[in-house]
C-alpha positions in Angstrom: 18.0 -8.7 -5.3 16.5 -11.5 -3.4 13.0 -11.9 -1.9 11.3 -9.3 -4.0 7.6 -10.3 -4.4 5.3 -9.4 -7.2 1.6 -8.9 -6.3 -1.3 -8.7 -8.7 -3.8 -5.9 -8.2 -7.4 -6.0 -9.6 -9.0 -2.8 -10.9 -12.6 -2.6 -9.6 -12.9 0.7 -11.5 -12.3 -0.9 -14.8 -13.7 -4.4 -14.8 -16.8 -6.2 -13.5 -16.2 -8.3 -10.4 -16.8 -11.6 -12.3 -14.0 -10.7 -14.8 -11.7 -9.7 -11.9 -12.4 -13.1 -10.2 -11.2 -14.8 -13.4 -8.2 -12.6 -13.5 -7.3 -13.3 -9.9 -7.5 -17.1 -10.4 -5.3 -16.7 -13.5 -2.9 -14.5 -11.5 -2.3 -17.2 -8.8 -1.8 -19.7 -11.6 0.7 -17.3 -13.3 2.8 -17.1 -10.2 1.9 -13.8 -8.6 2.6 -13.8 -4.8 -0.6 -12.1 -3.6 -3.8 -10.6 -4.9 -4.8 -7.0 -4.1 -7.7 -4.9 -5.3 -8.8 -1.3 -5.3 -11.6 -0.4 -2.9 -13.9 2.2 -4.6 -17.5 3.4 -4.4 -17.1 5.2 -7.7 -14.7 4.8 -10.6 -12.5 7.7 -11.6 -14.4 8.1 -14.9 -17.8 7.3 -16.4 -18.9 4.8 -17.6 -16.9 2.5 -15.4 -17.3 -0.2 -12.8 -17.3 -0.2 -9.0 -17.7 -3.7 -7.4 -17.6 -3.9 -3.6 -14.1 -5.0 -2.8 -14.8 -6.8 0.5 -17.4 -9.0 -0.9 -15.1 -9.8 -3.8 -12.2 -10.7 -1.6 -14.1 -13.5 0.1 -14.8 -15.0 -3.3 -11.2 -14.7 -4.4 -9.8 -16.3 -1.2 -12.2 -19.2 -1.8 -11.4 -19.6 -5.5 -7.6 -19.5 -4.9 -5.4 -21.8 -2.8 -2.3 -20.0 -1.5 -2.1 -16.3 -2.2 -2.7 -13.7 0.4 -5.6 -11.3 -0.4 -6.3 -7.7 0.6 -7.2 -4.2 -0.5 -5.1 -1.6 -2.2 -6.3 0.4 -0.3 -9.2 0.7 2.1 -9.8 4.1 3.8 -11.0 3.5 7.4 -11.6 7.2 8.0 -15.3 7.2 8.6 -16.9 8.2 5.3 -17.9 4.7 4.1 -16.1 2.6 6.7 -15.9 3.0 10.5 -12.6 1.4 11.5 -14.4 -1.1 13.8 -16.3 -2.4 10.7 -12.9 -2.7 8.9 -11.6 -4.7 11.9 -14.7 -7.0 11.8 -14.4 -7.6 8.1 -10.8 -8.6 8.3 -11.3 -10.7 11.4 -13.9 -12.6 9.4 -11.6 -13.1 6.4 -8.7 -14.1 8.6 -10.8 -16.6 10.6 -11.8 -18.3 7.3 -8.5 -17.9 5.5 -5.8 -17.9 8.3 -2.5 -16.3 7.4 -3.8 -15.2 4.0 -5.1 -11.7 4.6 -3.6 -8.2 4.7 -5.1 -4.7 4.8 -4.0 -1.9 2.6 -5.0 1.3 4.4 -5.0 4.9 3.3 -6.7 8.3 3.9 -8.9 7.8 0.9 -10.3 10.2 -1.7 -13.3 12.4 -1.9 -14.3 10.4 -5.0 -15.4 7.6 -2.7 -16.3 9.2 0.6 -18.2 12.3 -0.4 -21.0 10.5 -2.3 -22.1 8.9 1.0 -22.4 12.3 2.7 -18.9 12.9 4.1 -17.8 16.6 4.3 -14.3 16.1 2.9 -11.7 17.3 5.4 -8.4 19.0 5.0 -5.3 16.9 4.5 -4.3 17.3 8.2 -7.6 15.8 9.4 -7.5 13.1 6.8 -4.1 11.9 8.2 -5.3 12.3 11.8 -8.4 10.2 11.1 -6.2 7.5 9.4 -3.9 7.2 12.4 -6.7 7.1 14.9 -8.5 4.4 12.8 -5.4 2.2 12.6 -5.0 2.4 16.4 -8.6 1.4 16.8 -8.2 -1.6 14.5 -5.1 -2.8 16.3 -6.7 -2.4 19.7 -9.8 -4.3 18.7 -7.7 -7.2 17.4 -5.9 -7.0 20.8 -9.2 -7.8 22.5 -10.1 -4.3 23.9 -13.5 -2.9 24.3 -13.5 0.7 23.0 -15.6 3.8 23.6 -15.5 6.9 21.4 -12.0 7.6 20.3 -11.0 10.7 18.4 -13.3 11.2 15.4 -15.0 7.8 15.8 -18.0 7.3 18.1 -18.1 3.9 19.8 -19.9 2.4 22.8 -18.0 -0.7 24.0 -17.1 -1.8 20.5 -15.6 -5.3 20.6 -14.5 -8.0 18.2 -16.6 -11.0 19.2 -15.1 -13.1 16.3 -11.4 -12.6 16.8 -9.0 -14.9 15.0 -6.1 -14.0 17.2 -4.0 -12.5 14.4 -4.2 -9.0 13.2 -3.5 -9.0 9.5 -0.6 -6.9 8.5 -1.5 -3.3 7.7 0.3 -1.6 4.8 -0.2 2.1 4.8 -0.6 4.2 1.7 1.5 7.4 1.7 2.3 10.1 -0.7 3.8 12.6 1.7 5.9 12.8 4.9 2.9 12.9 7.3 1.3 9.7 6.0 4.8 8.1 5.9 4.9 8.8 9.6 1.6 7.1 10.2 2.9 4.1 8.3 6.0 4.0 10.5 4.0 4.2 13.8 0.9 2.2 13.0 1.6 0.0 10.0 3.6 -2.9 8.9 4.9 -1.2 5.7 4.7 1.7 3.3 2.6 1.5 0.1 3.0 4.1 -2.6 3.1 4.6 -6.3 6.3 3.7 -8.1 7.3 7.3 -9.0 11.1 7.6 -9.2 10.8 11.3 -8.4 9.0 10.9 -5.1 9.9 7.4 -3.8 13.4 8.0 -2.5 12.4 10.9 -0.3 9.3 9.1 0.9 11.3 6.0 1.8 13.8 8.1 3.7 11.0 9.8 5.6 9.4 6.5 6.4 12.7 4.9 7.7 13.5 8.0 9.7 10.0 7.9 11.4 10.4 4.1 12.0 13.7 4.8 13.8 12.1 7.6 15.9 9.2 5.2 16.8 11.7 2.5 17.9 10.3 0.0 15.5 11.7 -2.2 12.8 11.0 -1.1 9.2 8.2 -3.0 7.4 7.8 -3.7 3.7 8.3 -1.1 1.0 5.5 -1.7 -1.5 5.6 0.1 -4.8 2.7 0.0 -7.2 2.3 0.6 -11.0 -0.3 -0.1 -13.6 0.4 -2.3 -16.6 -1.4 -3.0 -19.9 -0.4 -5.7 -22.3 -2.0 -6.3 -25.7 -1.1 -7.8 -29.0 -0.1 -4.4 -30.3 1.1 -1.2 -28.6 -1.9 0.9 -29.6 -4.3 -1.6 -28.1 -2.3 -1.7 -24.9 -2.4 2.1 -24.6 -6.1 2.4 -25.4 -6.9 -0.4 -22.9 -5.3 1.5 -20.1 -6.2 5.0 -21.1 -9.2 5.4 -18.8 -6.6 5.5 -15.9 -5.4 8.9 -17.2 -8.2 10.2 -15.0 -6.1 9.1 -11.9 -3.1 11.3 -12.7 -3.8 14.7 -11.1 -2.3 14.9 -7.6 -5.2 17.0 -6.3 -7.6 14.1 -6.8 -5.9 12.4 -3.8 -6.3 15.2 -1.4 -8.9 17.8 -2.5 -12.7 17.6 -2.8 -13.0 16.0 -6.3 -15.9 13.6 -6.5 -17.5 14.0 -9.9 -16.0 11.4 -12.3 -17.0 13.3 -15.4 -15.4 16.5 -14.2 -12.3 14.5 -13.2 -11.8 13.0 -16.6 -12.1 16.5 -18.2 -9.7 18.0 -15.7 -7.1 15.2 -16.2 -7.3 15.5 -20.0 -6.7 19.2 -19.8 -3.8 18.9 -17.3 -1.9 15.9 -18.6 -0.9 14.7 -22.1 -1.0 11.2 -23.4 2.8 11.1 -23.4 2.8 11.9 -19.7 0.4 9.0 -19.1 2.6 6.7 -21.1 5.5 7.6 -18.9 3.7 6.6 -15.7 2.3 3.2 -16.8 3.8 0.0 -18.1 2.3 -0.2 -21.6 3.0 -2.3 -24.7 3.0 -5.6 -26.5 6.6 -6.6 -25.8 7.0 -8.5 -22.5 10.7 -7.6 -22.4 9.8 -3.9 -22.1 7.5 -4.8 -19.2 10.3 -6.7 -17.6 12.7 -3.8 -17.9 10.3 -1.3 -16.3 9.5 -3.7 -13.4 13.2 -4.1 -12.8 13.5 -0.3 -12.6 10.8 -0.3 -9.9 12.6 -3.0 -8.0 15.8 -0.8 -8.0 13.9 2.0 -6.2 14.0 -0.1 -3.1 10.9 -2.3 -3.3 10.3 -5.3 -1.2 7.0 -5.8 -3.1 6.1 -4.6 -6.6 2.3 -4.4 -7.0 1.1 -4.6 -10.6 -2.4 -3.5 -11.3 -3.9 -5.0 -14.4 -5.2 -2.2 -16.6 -5.1 -4.3 -19.8 -8.5 -3.4 -21.1 -7.9 -5.0 -24.5 -7.2 -8.5 -23.1 -7.0 -8.7 -19.3 -6.8 -12.5 -18.9 -4.4 -12.8 -21.9 -2.2 -10.2 -20.2 -2.0 -12.2 -17.0 -1.2 -15.3 -19.0 1.6 -13.5 -20.8 3.0 -12.4 -17.4 2.9 -16.0 -16.2 4.7 -17.2 -19.3 7.2 -14.5 -20.1 7.6 -12.0 -17.2 7.2 -13.5 -13.8 9.5 -16.5 -14.4 12.4 -14.2 -15.3 11.8 -12.0 -12.3 11.6 -15.1 -10.0 14.9 -16.4 -11.4 16.5 -13.0 -10.6 15.2 -12.9 -7.0 16.6 -16.3 -6.0 19.9 -16.0 -7.9 
């Protein structure tokens, strides 16, 4: 198992941007290969946090030296972000930090788009918007001037600051339609490390890549982790993320964090939550679960720090006791 990378992901829903900046600096020092972050207007629960991801990424790129930086993930579907604005933002980052940027892109959630006035569309339109948006971003980086395209009004939109390199775009997918978009428009597939869904999703992605006459991109699998001095503290530190578990939150019109917490608590048990996250005080158990994710076919394992009890301490433990062992395995 050579060349598997391990990326750090910062949870804007859980921590203040200043805390996340400290975590990101520690993550590079610990040996993570890249820094990702969630891109939210609201958290999944209240009270929570919701720093602006793009502003934060500029600070992270300046405060670190080598790691690529990007979102996990940005929805360029027209609720908050017109795709031309996404292109401009990443052209700016790429001009300042050449070769160090990537875009995680997805169809978004009502949680973040509806509060700004978007009428949440059906899943088919969500996917359609995503594919149109990714074509727009690529064509703008290619130097085109664009008028209205699909769902997106434009009048001679053009990237006046163009670094000459489109950052890689990794497309979030939970189903076959989105996997097809990743195959046609992206540079890889990004999904949650669920052993029940990942094999079929990877198969759908690779089949669509072949149909499109392209080479497969990265397979990026994400999981949340929480470390603390004892198991109970590790569980409690991550427990707010139980509000992310219902599948319908990723497709249907759910945008009230308080209602979402209540629904998640009614639908899912604490034991189900434990099964989906990497939780505990023993770094060896974290290692074992990360290895299981690698065996699902990952090129990249993204680890979101949900360690509410001691977020910086958790990163340091990974730097001392988890990542060195993983790195030895990947070069052996």
